[in-house]
DODO-834195 format. One record per residue (C-alpha): residue number from 0; residue in one letter; x, y, z. Coordinates in Angstrom, 3 decimals. Example, Ala and Ser with C-alpha at 12.3 -4.5 7.8 and 13.67 -1.06 7.14 Angstrom:
// residues 2
0	A	12.300	-4.500	7.800
1	S	13.670	-1.060	7.140
***
This chain:
// residues 334
0	X	41.068	-9.525	27.945
1	X	38.839	-11.167	30.583
2	X	38.125	-8.936	33.567
3	X	39.205	-10.532	36.837
4	X	36.482	-11.405	39.306
5	X	36.361	-12.618	42.860
6	X	36.401	-16.391	43.458
7	X	33.244	-18.332	44.236
8	X	31.215	-17.798	46.389
9	X	32.055	-14.086	46.571
10	X	31.348	-13.971	42.848
11	X	28.103	-15.641	41.829
12	X	27.310	-14.789	38.214
13	X	23.787	-16.091	38.663
14	X	23.180	-13.308	41.171
15	X	22.753	-10.776	38.372
16	X	20.499	-13.137	36.439
17	X	18.108	-13.806	39.307
18	X	15.477	-11.204	38.353
19	X	14.329	-9.492	35.174
20	X	15.208	-6.040	36.474
21	X	18.850	-7.008	37.049
22	X	19.091	-8.820	33.741
23	X	17.917	-5.654	32.015
24	X	20.388	-3.499	33.920
25	X	23.383	-5.567	32.828
26	X	22.269	-6.268	29.241
27	X	25.112	-5.389	26.893
28	X	23.163	-5.184	23.620
29	X	19.565	-4.301	22.865
30	X	17.385	-4.536	19.790
31	X	15.049	-1.708	18.764
32	X	12.868	-0.927	15.763
33	X	15.450	1.685	14.753
34	X	17.739	-1.198	13.745
35	X	15.546	-2.454	10.887
36	X	15.460	-2.038	7.126
37	X	12.580	-4.008	5.608
38	X	13.217	-5.613	2.191
39	X	10.049	-5.829	0.078
40	X	9.378	-7.332	-3.349
41	X	7.384	-5.451	-5.963
42	X	5.612	-6.663	-9.096
43	X	3.482	-5.245	-11.879
44	X	-0.281	-5.162	-11.553
45	X	-2.822	-3.503	-9.310
46	X	-4.174	-4.250	-5.843
47	X	-2.659	-7.718	-5.706
48	X	0.055	-9.775	-4.093
49	X	1.682	-13.111	-4.853
50	X	2.941	-15.323	-1.986
51	X	6.508	-16.580	-2.396
52	X	6.479	-20.308	-1.675
53	X	10.093	-20.498	-0.496
54	X	9.663	-17.510	1.857
55	X	6.622	-18.192	4.054
56	X	4.854	-14.982	4.993
57	X	6.482	-12.902	2.224
58	X	4.725	-11.825	-0.980
59	X	5.424	-9.838	-4.116
60	X	3.314	-6.663	-3.909
61	X	1.918	-4.420	-6.602
62	X	2.914	-0.761	-6.320
63	X	-0.314	0.282	-4.575
64	X	0.154	-2.524	-2.032
65	X	3.783	-1.482	-1.501
66	X	2.577	1.994	-0.586
67	X	0.338	0.421	2.052
68	X	3.315	-1.643	3.262
69	X	5.353	1.550	3.577
70	X	2.550	3.088	5.637
71	X	2.585	0.045	7.908
72	X	6.355	0.259	8.289
73	X	6.213	3.953	9.132
74	X	3.458	3.378	11.691
75	X	5.640	0.751	13.380
76	X	8.614	3.109	13.459
77	X	10.715	1.175	10.917
78	X	13.130	3.757	9.436
79	X	13.533	2.350	5.928
80	X	12.301	-0.126	3.361
81	X	14.300	-1.614	0.506
82	X	12.718	-2.318	-2.895
83	X	13.420	-5.371	-5.051
84	X	11.576	-5.801	-8.380
85	X	10.218	-9.032	-9.780
86	X	10.757	-9.130	-13.517
87	X	9.182	-11.747	-15.740
88	X	11.407	-13.689	-18.141
89	X	9.940	-11.984	-21.210
90	X	10.927	-8.562	-19.828
91	X	14.617	-9.462	-19.350
92	X	17.097	-8.502	-22.060
93	X	20.834	-8.799	-22.630
94	X	21.222	-5.007	-22.787
95	X	19.314	-4.607	-19.457
96	X	17.933	-1.276	-20.669
97	X	14.928	-1.395	-18.352
98	X	17.319	-1.108	-15.376
99	X	17.718	2.647	-15.820
100	X	14.319	3.474	-17.290
101	X	12.621	6.278	-15.314
102	X	9.393	4.298	-15.569
103	X	10.610	0.886	-14.465
104	X	8.896	-0.834	-11.570
105	X	11.307	0.331	-8.876
106	X	11.224	3.975	-9.916
107	X	7.434	4.008	-10.120
108	X	7.276	2.514	-6.628
109	X	9.705	5.110	-5.264
110	X	7.591	7.972	-6.554
111	X	4.357	6.416	-5.285
112	X	5.759	5.867	-1.796
113	X	7.306	9.331	-1.611
114	X	3.964	10.876	-2.568
115	X	2.119	9.226	0.319
116	X	4.711	8.214	2.928
117	X	7.467	10.838	2.619
118	X	8.780	10.210	6.121
119	X	10.117	6.724	5.405
120	X	13.535	6.270	3.814
121	X	13.590	4.286	0.580
122	X	16.557	2.074	-0.213
123	X	17.009	0.585	-3.663
124	X	18.965	-2.252	-5.209
125	X	21.597	-1.456	-7.848
126	X	22.509	-4.509	-9.914
127	X	21.515	-5.730	-13.351
128	X	20.253	-9.182	-12.386
129	X	16.517	-8.297	-12.215
130	X	16.687	-7.104	-15.828
131	X	19.351	-9.396	-17.298
132	X	18.406	-12.270	-19.582
133	X	21.441	-14.095	-18.187
134	X	20.476	-13.566	-14.524
135	X	23.829	-11.978	-13.690
136	X	24.548	-8.732	-11.865
137	X	26.607	-7.496	-14.835
138	X	26.757	-7.699	-18.610
139	X	27.844	-11.045	-20.010
140	X	30.213	-10.957	-22.995
141	X	31.521	-14.247	-24.398
142	X	30.708	-15.949	-21.110
143	X	32.516	-13.344	-18.981
144	X	30.821	-10.891	-16.615
145	X	32.510	-7.677	-17.738
146	X	33.319	-5.036	-15.156
147	X	33.744	-1.568	-16.629
148	X	30.789	-1.592	-19.027
149	X	28.648	-2.863	-16.168
150	X	29.774	0.026	-13.942
151	X	28.662	2.515	-16.607
152	X	25.210	0.894	-16.628
153	X	25.036	0.860	-12.840
154	X	25.757	4.590	-12.757
155	X	22.789	5.203	-15.084
156	X	20.651	3.003	-12.852
157	X	21.799	4.921	-9.772
158	X	20.964	8.299	-11.274
159	X	17.510	7.138	-12.379
160	X	16.730	5.960	-8.854
161	X	18.039	9.165	-7.300
162	X	15.918	11.241	-9.703
163	X	12.878	9.185	-8.672
164	X	13.510	10.076	-5.023
165	X	15.542	7.211	-3.548
166	X	17.224	8.076	-0.256
167	X	19.676	5.172	-0.007
168	X	21.389	3.495	-2.959
169	X	22.323	-0.143	-2.367
170	X	24.891	-1.407	-4.910
171	X	24.730	-5.202	-4.638
172	X	26.663	-6.063	-7.805
173	X	30.235	-6.407	-6.444
174	X	31.869	-4.848	-9.532
175	X	35.202	-3.110	-8.962
176	X	35.143	0.686	-8.909
177	X	31.409	1.149	-8.889
178	X	31.165	3.116	-5.639
179	X	33.556	5.834	-6.818
180	X	31.755	6.128	-10.139
181	X	28.345	6.317	-8.474
182	X	29.436	8.876	-5.918
183	X	30.964	11.162	-8.551
184	X	27.869	10.918	-10.728
185	X	25.554	11.672	-7.807
186	X	27.636	14.717	-6.847
187	X	27.693	16.055	-10.394
188	X	23.926	15.567	-10.750
189	X	23.179	17.480	-7.552
190	X	22.275	14.460	-5.417
191	X	24.762	15.186	-2.647
192	X	22.465	13.916	0.079
193	X	21.773	10.503	-1.457
194	X	23.373	7.872	0.775
195	X	25.272	4.828	-0.462
196	X	24.933	1.640	1.576
197	X	27.378	-0.590	-0.231
198	X	27.180	-4.369	-0.323
199	X	30.923	-4.373	0.314
200	X	31.412	-7.940	1.552
201	X	28.880	-9.977	-0.394
202	X	29.712	-13.662	-0.523
203	X	28.987	-16.208	-3.250
204	X	26.585	-17.954	-0.924
205	X	24.096	-20.788	-1.140
206	X	21.729	-18.853	1.129
207	X	20.304	-16.690	-1.693
208	X	18.068	-19.320	-3.312
209	X	14.655	-18.098	-2.103
210	X	15.543	-14.502	-3.024
211	X	16.290	-15.530	-6.588
212	X	12.867	-17.181	-6.678
213	X	11.323	-13.972	-5.358
214	X	12.801	-11.743	-8.091
215	X	12.410	-14.316	-10.852
216	X	16.142	-14.839	-11.386
217	X	16.470	-18.552	-10.594
218	X	15.583	-19.822	-14.054
219	X	17.478	-17.041	-15.822
220	X	20.836	-17.500	-14.074
221	X	23.445	-19.174	-16.249
222	X	26.441	-20.427	-14.285
223	X	27.354	-18.951	-10.919
224	X	28.523	-15.624	-9.487
225	X	31.896	-16.690	-8.115
226	X	33.921	-14.386	-10.359
227	X	32.506	-11.285	-8.686
228	X	31.046	-12.305	-5.317
229	X	33.403	-13.265	-2.487
230	X	34.788	-16.694	-1.654
231	X	33.167	-17.906	1.610
232	X	36.606	-18.912	2.896
233	X	37.945	-15.343	2.912
234	X	37.948	-12.858	5.763
235	X	40.885	-10.473	5.212
236	X	39.623	-9.753	1.700
237	X	36.357	-8.503	3.174
238	X	38.220	-5.843	5.139
239	X	40.069	-4.704	2.022
240	X	36.814	-4.453	0.070
241	X	35.083	-2.492	2.827
242	X	38.031	-0.110	3.132
243	X	38.065	0.424	-0.628
244	X	34.337	1.229	-0.789
245	X	34.673	3.711	2.064
246	X	37.592	5.392	0.308
247	X	35.457	5.697	-2.846
248	X	32.556	7.380	-1.035
249	X	30.326	4.762	0.598
250	X	28.536	6.090	3.687
251	X	27.632	2.687	5.131
252	X	28.752	-0.865	4.416
253	X	27.040	-4.233	4.434
254	X	27.996	-7.840	5.039
255	X	25.859	-10.416	3.221
256	X	24.683	-13.047	4.205
257	X	24.261	-12.303	7.882
258	X	24.321	-15.037	10.501
259	X	26.894	-17.282	8.744
260	X	29.214	-14.250	8.530
261	X	28.923	-12.635	11.965
262	X	32.697	-12.877	12.332
263	X	33.024	-10.544	9.336
264	X	30.565	-8.077	10.883
265	X	32.612	-8.056	14.064
266	X	35.903	-7.523	12.222
267	X	34.501	-4.671	10.131
268	X	33.134	-2.864	13.174
269	X	36.201	-3.408	15.347
270	X	38.852	-2.640	12.754
271	X	37.167	0.143	10.742
272	X	34.597	1.577	13.178
273	X	32.118	2.566	10.481
274	X	28.339	2.213	10.097
275	X	28.014	-1.540	9.604
276	X	24.950	-3.461	8.417
277	X	24.104	-7.069	7.697
278	X	21.464	-8.670	5.507
279	X	19.586	-11.543	7.119
280	X	19.053	-13.105	3.727
281	X	16.221	-15.150	2.293
282	X	17.776	-18.522	3.123
283	X	18.233	-17.565	6.771
284	X	14.648	-16.321	6.956
285	X	13.285	-19.421	5.195
286	X	15.107	-21.802	7.539
287	X	13.758	-20.118	10.657
288	X	10.237	-19.795	9.264
289	X	10.181	-23.373	8.002
290	X	11.347	-24.757	11.325
291	X	8.838	-22.591	13.218
292	X	5.945	-23.669	10.991
293	X	6.846	-27.299	11.633
294	X	6.865	-26.695	15.375
295	X	10.588	-27.426	15.675
296	X	11.413	-23.930	16.947
297	X	9.634	-21.188	18.882
298	X	9.249	-18.772	15.974
299	X	8.914	-15.412	17.796
300	X	11.690	-16.299	20.222
301	X	14.257	-17.344	17.621
302	X	13.309	-14.392	15.411
303	X	14.309	-11.879	18.077
304	X	17.305	-13.940	19.185
305	X	18.593	-14.127	15.611
306	X	18.255	-10.362	15.197
307	X	19.936	-9.585	18.502
308	X	22.988	-11.579	17.439
309	X	23.695	-8.984	14.764
310	X	23.820	-6.230	17.366
311	X	26.140	-8.338	19.509
312	X	28.400	-8.774	16.463
313	X	28.663	-4.988	16.103
314	X	26.023	-4.196	13.494
315	X	24.274	-0.841	13.503
316	X	21.300	-2.243	11.610
317	X	19.850	-5.281	9.867
318	X	17.998	-5.833	6.618
319	X	15.417	-8.425	7.596
320	X	12.139	-9.792	6.257
321	X	11.086	-10.117	9.894
322	X	11.047	-6.322	10.344
323	X	7.277	-5.747	10.790
324	X	6.783	-8.851	12.947
325	X	9.822	-7.997	15.063
326	X	8.703	-4.373	15.407
327	X	5.304	-5.486	16.670
328	X	6.920	-7.928	19.097
329	X	9.237	-5.262	20.479
330	X	6.330	-2.817	20.823
331	X	4.455	-5.474	22.804
332	X	7.426	-5.817	25.143
333	X	8.699	-9.207	23.978
***
């Protein structure tokens, strides 16, 4: 409902825009460093990093470099980082057994960060695609991504990450029933305080390409993910999926991708009134960075504008590769 206002000239909307002080007083949404989760890519090795060509400014970091990145994030006030492992083709198998190994790359990084930067929250990714020879988030049997066997594997992966010290579990697989199974397993194992941020409304999107390059999944993927990720044409289904994950024990929910699905963010927040997050995915980041590097856009300006739109759409936080740059900009008073 639009609030009635006096007719012109008694009402001049430009009056409240005339000076910075008044614009600040009437601002409806604000962006702060508390809104950010920083996704970072990790790789094997020591004291090294590998730039990701399709994501300008983003690199895969060895565990020791990730610890330094966590220190940087904490110093900027960023509340959490999210770990994504790069796995070489020769280390991927059909049984995905490395996914729940206590000594896999993610779990080693968790322990290293917790030892030196205990104040920062660590979020992890729960899906089989970084370890799967087929590039899928679940087991592939006779060409089908099977659900229930995958959930059993995801539970083992969840428990291994919790044992390593993860604070936030991020199931990104979109299998049915996985949140309930994970929550029960965490409770039974004594991990009552481990939070689940569920990728509840994750769409089968074309915006994930650079991410798949970053984790080494592009060449491995056989087929597509349309049988388990959402159809981009659906909106009501997203609400049903979010409601289901909450009923099974999710603490927070996520919409992914971000900017192309702001309407979903708004619906989730308005209709369910729960902690709502969005992932400004690799394709969104790459488009903005590419345009900025070519001088077609003002990079710092569109970065902050793109992040603010998530708050306007009702999000409580954003996973964004811009997190450190945005944090520095906000600290400088941008």
